[in-house]
RODO-2510 file (C-alpha; in nm, 4 decimals, decimal comma):
residues 228
     n   res          X          Y          Z
     1     m     3,4365    -3,0650     8,8914
     2     s     3,4462    -3,1388     8,5176
     3     i     3,7424    -3,2831     8,3339
     4     e     3,7475    -2,9727     8,1180
     5     s     3,7913    -2,7475     8,4206
     6     i     4,1203    -2,9067     8,5265
     7     e     4,4283    -2,7478     8,3720
     8     f     4,7873    -2,8426     8,4293
     9     n     5,0300    -2,5492     8,4157
    10     r     5,3977    -2,6418     8,4240
    11     l     5,5335    -2,2970     8,5094
    12     t     5,2849    -2,1258     8,7388
    13     q     5,2655    -2,0254     9,1020
    14     s     4,9581    -2,1329     9,3000
    15     v     4,6971    -1,8659     9,3686
    16     h     4,7818    -1,8653     9,7387
    17     g     5,1566    -1,8596     9,6802
    18     r     5,2060    -2,1956     9,8480
    19     s     5,4255    -2,3596     9,5881
    20     v     5,6241    -2,2618     9,2834
    21     v     5,6483    -2,5169     9,0058
    22     k     5,9980    -2,5531     8,8676
    23     d     6,1042    -2,7073     8,5403
    24     d     6,2561    -3,0533     8,5452
    25     p     6,6145    -3,0775     8,4165
    26     s     6,6093    -3,0765     8,0374
    27     f     6,7727    -3,4184     8,0083
    28     e     6,4769    -3,5816     8,1856
    29     e     6,2387    -3,4820     7,9085
    30     g     6,4762    -3,6321     7,6557
    31     l     6,5063    -3,9519     7,8569
    32     a     6,1293    -3,9904     7,8745
    33     a     6,0969    -3,9330     7,5018
    34     w     6,3700    -4,1899     7,4320
    35     l     6,1987    -4,4487     7,6516
    36     n     5,8696    -4,3924     7,4742
    37     d     6,0264    -4,4189     7,1290
    38     t     6,2340    -4,7221     7,2181
    39     y     5,9894    -4,9310     7,4159
    40     g     5,6406    -4,7955     7,3555
    41     s     5,3605    -4,8160     7,6076
    42     a     5,3282    -5,1941     7,5805
    43     s     5,6819    -5,2633     7,7045
    44     l     5,7297    -4,9812     7,9542
    45     q     5,5871    -5,1805     8,2443
    46     e     5,8446    -5,4530     8,1887
    47     v     6,1235    -5,1943     8,1914
    48     y     5,9719    -5,0329     8,4999
    49     a     6,0046    -5,3598     8,6920
    50     r     6,3835    -5,3270     8,6765
    51     f     6,3721    -5,0043     8,8790
    52     a     6,0566    -5,0466     9,0876
    53     i     6,2132    -5,1676     9,4103
    54     g     6,5322    -4,9683     9,4571
    55     d     6,5595    -4,6538     9,6703
    56     g     6,8634    -4,5072     9,4958
    57     k     6,8695    -4,1913     9,2860
    58     l     6,8953    -4,3828     8,9570
    59     d     6,5960    -4,5992     9,0433
    60     a     6,3907    -4,2930     9,1366
    61     l     6,4922    -4,1124     8,8181
    62     m     6,4014    -4,4077     8,5987
    63     r     6,0647    -4,4562     8,7669
    64     k     5,9856    -4,0919     8,7052
    65     a     6,1031    -4,1045     8,3445
    66     i     5,9019    -4,4184     8,2707
    67     w     5,5885    -4,2608     8,4121
    68     q     5,6506    -3,9478     8,2072
    69     a     5,6974    -4,1629     7,8989
    70     g     5,3817    -4,3625     7,9567
    71     v     5,1195    -4,1106     8,0703
    72     r     4,9095    -3,8839     7,8495
    73     s     5,0467    -3,5714     8,0175
    74     c     5,2698    -3,4977     8,3143
    75     g     5,3866    -3,1826     8,4885
    76     p     5,7322    -3,1381     8,6410
    77     g     5,8355    -3,2472     8,9882
    78     l     5,6843    -3,5970     8,9860
    79     q     5,8159    -3,8306     9,2581
    80     v     5,7392    -4,2036     9,2444
    81     g     5,8370    -4,4104     9,5479
    82     s     5,9712    -4,7636     9,5500
    83     q     5,7315    -5,0511     9,4816
    84     v     5,4637    -4,8228     9,3374
    85     g     5,2460    -5,0208     9,0963
    86     f     5,0140    -4,9188     8,8164
    87     r     4,7986    -5,0335     8,5270
    88     h     4,7237    -4,8402     8,2085
    89     l     4,9535    -4,5413     8,2508
    90     e     4,8404    -4,4284     7,9075
    91     t     4,5096    -4,3120     8,0581
    92     f     4,6709    -4,0905     8,3263
    93     d     4,7023    -3,7104     8,3284
    94     i     4,9305    -3,5954     8,6101
    95     g     4,9864    -3,2410     8,7304
    96     a     5,2956    -3,0732     8,8703
    97     n     5,4711    -3,1622     9,1984
    98     v     5,2858    -3,4891     9,2501
    99     f     5,4204    -3,7314     9,5110
   100     i     5,3291    -4,1027     9,5094
   101     g     5,4477    -4,2884     9,8191
   102     a     5,6119    -4,6283     9,8439
   103     g     5,3911    -4,9276     9,7787
   104     a     5,0966    -4,7313     9,6421
   105     y     4,8990    -4,8859     9,3554
   106     i     4,6993    -4,6975     9,0918
   107     q     4,4639    -4,9171     8,8908
   108     g     4,3677    -4,7651     8,5576
   109     r     4,1562    -4,9085     8,2774
   110     f     4,2222    -4,9198     7,9033
   111     d     3,9275    -4,6881     7,8338
   112     g     3,9374    -4,5016     8,1646
   113     t     4,0136    -4,1544     8,2929
   114     c     4,2597    -4,0769     8,5707
   115     i     4,3378    -3,7116     8,6413
   116     i     4,5672    -3,6187     8,9287
   117     g     4,5965    -3,2447     8,9865
   118     n     4,8881    -3,0248     9,0870
   119     h     5,0614    -3,0632     9,4260
   120     v     4,8829    -3,3891     9,5119
   121     w     5,0354    -3,6069     9,7863
   122     i     4,9495    -3,9794     9,7773
   123     g     5,0703    -4,1681    10,0828
   124     p     5,2447    -4,5048    10,1045
   125     q     5,0354    -4,8184    10,0532
   126     a     4,7434    -4,6222     9,9092
   127     y     4,5149    -4,7918     9,6565
   128     l     4,3386    -4,5923     9,3872
   129     d     4,0856    -4,7490     9,1534
   130     a     4,1535    -4,4928     8,8833
   131     r     3,9227    -4,6102     8,6068
   132     n     3,7140    -4,2923     8,6385
   133     l     3,8863    -4,0770     8,8962
   134     i     3,9713    -3,7089     8,9366
   135     l     4,1826    -3,5721     9,2216
   136     g     4,1862    -3,1926     9,2360
   137     d     4,4859    -2,9743     9,3166
   138     y     4,6436    -3,0007     9,6639
   139     v     4,4625    -3,3217     9,7575
   140     g     4,6236    -3,5110    10,0455
   141     w     4,5727    -3,8869    10,0331
   142     g     4,6673    -4,0596    10,3571
   143     p     4,8768    -4,3766    10,3861
   144     g     4,6702    -4,6870    10,3208
   145     a     4,3634    -4,4917    10,2090
   146     k     4,1617    -4,6469     9,9285
   147     v     3,9175    -4,5434     9,6616
   148     l     3,6951    -4,7981     9,4908
   149     g     3,5480    -4,7010     9,1567
   150     s     3,3496    -5,0071     9,0615
   151     q     3,1162    -5,2706     9,1958
   152     h     2,9395    -5,5812     9,0678
   153     t     2,5659    -5,5655     9,0090
   154     a     2,5147    -5,8973     9,1938
   155     l     2,2365    -5,9733     8,9437
   156     p     2,1056    -6,2211     8,8617
   157     v     2,1247    -6,3713     9,2086
   158     s     2,1727    -6,7163     9,0570
   159     e     2,5240    -6,6099     8,9485
   160     p     2,8291    -6,5679     9,1715
   161     v     2,8660    -6,1999     9,2526
   162     i     3,2074    -6,1759     9,0878
   163     a     3,0608    -6,3203     8,7664
   164     t     2,7993    -6,0458     8,7313
   165     d     2,8412    -5,7239     8,5362
   166     l     3,0868    -5,4641     8,6668
   167     e     2,9643    -5,1070     8,7051
   168     i     3,2268    -4,8331     8,6958
   169     k     3,1223    -4,5213     8,8855
   170     p     3,3096    -4,1889     8,8845
   171     v     3,4808    -4,0640     9,1979
   172     r     3,5667    -3,6969     9,2364
   173     i     3,7917    -3,5523     9,5086
   174     g     3,7736    -3,1730     9,5287
   175     s     4,0734    -2,9444     9,5439
   176     g     4,2338    -2,9148     9,8857
   177     a     4,0494    -3,2123    10,0321
   178     d     4,2350    -3,4351    10,2782
   179     i     4,1684    -3,8097    10,3013
   180     g     4,2754    -3,9669    10,6295
   181     t     4,4894    -4,2727    10,6851
   182     n     4,3127    -4,5996    10,5945
   183     a     3,9925    -4,4243    10,4882
   184     t     3,7880    -4,5875    10,2112
   185     i     3,5957    -4,3958     9,9437
   186     l     3,3248    -4,6058     9,7766
   187     p     3,2170    -4,5964     9,4093
   188     g     3,0284    -4,2922     9,2844
   189     v     3,1210    -4,0660     9,5771
   190     s     3,2252    -3,7016     9,5467
   191     i     3,4276    -3,5309     9,8189
   192     g     3,3844    -3,1540     9,8229
   193     e     3,6578    -2,8961     9,8021
   194     g     3,8495    -2,8542    10,1266
   195     a     3,6719    -3,1409    10,3030
   196     i     3,8513    -3,3556    10,5617
   197     i     3,7852    -3,7288    10,5873
   198     g     3,8863    -3,8863    10,9172
   199     a     4,1200    -4,1813    10,9529
   200     g     3,9504    -4,5153    10,8945
   201     a     3,6273    -4,3609    10,7674
   202     v     3,4153    -4,5444    10,5098
   203     v     3,2573    -4,2863    10,2810
   204     t     2,9388    -4,4130    10,1181
   205     s     2,7815    -4,0836    10,0057
   206     d     2,8847    -3,7368     9,8906
   207     i     3,0582    -3,5077    10,1402
   208     p     2,9960    -3,1296    10,1130
   209     p     3,2806    -2,8821    10,0690
   210     f     3,4705    -2,7591    10,3764
   211     t     3,3238    -3,0134    10,6144
   212     v     3,4805    -3,2750    10,8408
   213     a     3,3429    -3,6285    10,8085
   214     a     3,4334    -3,9412    11,0044
   215     g     3,2989    -4,2794    11,1071
   216     v     3,1625    -4,5975    10,9520
   217     p     2,9689    -4,5033    10,7538
   218     a     3,1107    -4,1527    10,7417
   219     r     2,8913    -3,8683    10,8678
   220     v     2,9520    -3,4944    10,8595
   221     m     3,0718    -3,3960    11,2053
   222     r     3,1134    -3,0238    11,1572
   223     h     3,1855    -2,7477    10,9081
   224     r     3,5335    -2,6042    10,8869
   225     q     3,5598    -2,2449    11,0006
   226     d     3,8443    -2,0000    11,0268
   227     v     3,9354    -1,9101    11,3855
   228     t     3,9431    -1,5325    11,4340
***
């Protein structure tokens, strides 16, 4: 999946008719624009802290508006749960009807790429190393599941591992894939379209489309097939 192939359409129906994207209320766009003009990307995180914890409607609205103000692009219908954390919103492109559950954390990078497609569901307490990450449309990301997008070279061996160079490796999650609770996706891995990753799996290598993988390390258990 290339970055160029991902398009965010604010007013379309999915090809299978599963969801219709609706416009956000017009005042929300104005609020996001005002926040951006007033605070700028550098100060938005400080403002966000005032609304990060609450579960009320105002808190939820302000979290959404701050994300819309800070990201590169955002479709309608975004929901951001309480205590969701982030770094470098300015590198995020977010599709329509995206849900981010309470306590999730999305770690961007100043020169990174984070693309989250349409109708993506990210569960509570998830962790996404989003320095070079693409989630396709209709991805389900289970509670507590993690993706790691970087690792230290551990060379030279005379240096502490954390003092060695950091390698950032792209992670790609295909459209319609489902990542189980507490699964871990390691740097450089691609998950194929429609694949299912079992709960607690540790994925160290690419998983083909429309397969089911589980275990530590994860292995393909079977191919998905329609029951007739």
